[in-house]
C-alpha positions in Angstrom: 15.5 8.0 -21.0 17.1 11.1 -22.4 20.7 11.3 -22.8 22.4 10.4 -19.5 23.3 13.8 -18.2 19.6 14.8 -18.1 18.1 11.4 -17.7 17.3 11.0 -14.1 16.3 13.0 -11.1 17.6 12.0 -7.7 15.0 10.5 -5.5 14.8 11.9 -2.0 18.2 12.1 -0.4 17.5 9.5 2.3 17.0 6.9 -0.4 20.3 7.4 -2.2 18.6 6.4 -5.5 18.2 7.8 -8.9 14.9 7.3 -10.7 15.0 6.6 -14.4 12.2 6.9 -16.9 12.4 3.5 -18.4 11.0 2.9 -21.9 9.9 -0.4 -23.4 10.9 -1.3 -26.9 7.3 -1.3 -28.0 6.6 2.2 -26.6 9.8 4.0 -27.5 9.0 5.4 -31.0 5.5 6.6 -29.9 6.9 8.1 -26.7 9.6 9.9 -28.6 7.0 11.3 -31.0 5.0 12.7 -28.1 7.9 14.5 -26.5 8.7 18.2 -27.0 12.3 17.3 -27.3 12.6 14.2 -29.6 16.0 15.4 -30.7 17.3 14.9 -27.1 16.3 11.2 -27.2 18.4 8.6 -28.9 17.6 7.6 -32.5 16.3 4.2 -31.6 15.5 2.0 -28.7 18.6 -0.2 -28.9 20.9 2.9 -28.7 18.8 4.3 -25.8 18.9 0.9 -24.0 22.7 0.7 -24.3 23.1 4.2 -22.8 20.5 3.6 -20.1 22.2 0.4 -19.0 25.6 2.2 -19.0 24.1 5.0 -16.9 22.8 2.4 -14.4 26.2 0.7 -14.2 27.9 4.1 -13.6 25.5 5.0 -10.8 25.8 1.5 -9.2 29.6 1.9 -9.4 29.3 5.1 -7.5 27.2 3.4 -4.8 23.9 5.0 -6.0 20.9 2.7 -6.4 18.8 3.1 -9.6 15.1 2.7 -9.8 13.6 1.9 -13.2 10.2 3.6 -13.6 8.4 2.2 -16.6 7.2 4.9 -18.9 3.4 5.1 -18.8 2.0 7.3 -21.6 -1.2 8.3 -19.8 0.4 8.8 -16.4 3.2 10.9 -17.8 0.8 13.0 -19.9 -1.4 13.6 -16.9 1.6 14.5 -14.8 2.6 17.1 -17.4 -0.9 18.5 -18.0 -1.7 18.9 -14.3 1.5 20.8 -13.7 1.4 22.8 -16.9 4.8 21.6 -17.9 6.2 20.6 -21.3 6.8 16.9 -21.9 10.6 17.0 -22.1 13.7 15.7 -20.4 13.1 17.7 -17.3 9.5 16.5 -17.1 10.6 12.8 -17.6 13.1 13.1 -14.8 10.6 14.9 -12.5 7.9 12.3 -13.3 10.3 9.4 -12.6 11.4 10.8 -9.3 7.8 11.5 -8.2 6.7 7.9 -9.2 9.7 6.4 -7.3 8.9 8.5 -4.3 5.3 7.3 -4.3 6.3 3.7 -4.7 8.9 4.0 -2.0 6.5 5.6 0.4 4.0 2.8 0.0 6.6 0.3 1.1 7.4 2.0 4.3 
C-alpha cells in the first residue's frame, strides 16, 4: 500500500468497497524495489502495516468495506506491462480494484 491518500481505488460503486494492494512482510522490500515510486511507500513493512490498518479502520468507520488484495509480483507486473503503465501508486490502486472486481464478479 502506498500512503493512504493514494493507496486504494474504489471498487465498482454498487459494491461500496475499497480495494487495497496488500503486501506481505516477506514481499515488501522486493516489491518496493520494483516500484517506480519507492519514495511514496513507507520505509519498512511495520510502518506500512500500521498505516494500512489505520486506513482500513477509517474506511470501516465511514461504512465502506475494504478488500485486501494480496500483492502478487508476477500478476502486478503483467498488469502494468499489458497496459503500458508505470508500476506506481496509481497502478497499484488500479490493479487492486481490477482484482477485486474480478473476484467479486466470480462470486455473483
